[in-house]
C-alpha angles and dihedrals in degrees: 000000000000115000093239095045108141092001114142113223131184114206120187123205087030101152098085146358119009094356094056096043089050091051093053093045096049094045088052086053092058101263125138104231131206108202126193135177139137096260107077096185096057091040092053089047092052091047092055092048094053096047121353088197095058090223093122104026135063122187115200112180112207147119114270091215091062117094091204093050090047091053091045090052095053093042092051090049094052091041091058105032106018096228146041119223101170145022124199107196098203105138113111144114137204133244121210130201142066116308092228089064106034112104111245088235092061090049091051092049091056091048090049095058100034099041120006095044089048093054094045094053090046088055090055097054097039103076094063092041092050093048091045092050096232144070140106133236116203114192117193106223125162142236081247085068086072102027108044115199131209114261089021098067093120097053094039092051091055090056089044086057088058092058091061094038094052094047094048092044091050090058094044094052101039096090087056097053094250116135124213126189140166127230113208108198119191120207109326128183104249140118089272097101094049090044091052092049093048090051091049101046096113091051096045094046090054102041095132110183090008094059094094090063099050093084091056090051093052089047089056092054093047090054091051090061089073091063096034123136130217129251091250089060086068095039088060091054089048092053092047092054097046092047094051123093087209110022122191115263088244138013124197133195162232107006098268088056090060089046092054093045089049090053089049089056093044107040129069116253091248092055091048092046091054090052095055099032124122118275133179 
């Protein structure tokens, strides 16, 4: 019997990219999946594709930054399946642009989605996991959480926050049998970059003295497309973490992510800084 057979897993940000690939993979592995995102049409289409009968999938549209929507999600999962065995905190987006110019409200909004909403949802599922003595929290971080890049400081810092949060939470929950792990994707071909650019239009269009460097930033991203991975590369890591009785503290992928993280460990900070600095 598959390791995840019958397990009930909540996946946030499930309407596309890594979240969608994870939902499909976990369902194929026998899990019952509860999927959430803000786009109900895509969410319902995914639910039908996973299981037309609806017996092993539940789609709950909502905004993860809304307390009401978070509670609705957890209550709906418990009402349909009676338990929650895992939570994949995948929802998130990026903000581009220099810190000096980015409005503080834009920065707060990015943190609200990527960090605070993640914490709040985790708080809702933990009591039952702790009392039952089992469960698994999987946080989707990023290689950027270890290697911050110019003009991506805001997003990268949200992922850096998940590094500490995941480590601390792992220690807090170990006595109760709840596992916590972090996935560090590298560059993955999803809608993420386009969404980040759309969310950052106001900042990028008014970049002022930083404007000459934006072209080099875009060139760097275009080069990364040649080594990019697929959403299923990360979904496989999520599945491995959820299926393990003792998951690794961190998983990274695809290969270029491991290479970059090795260079982070190997090189002095000045050398790494030279590699990622702004260039015209």
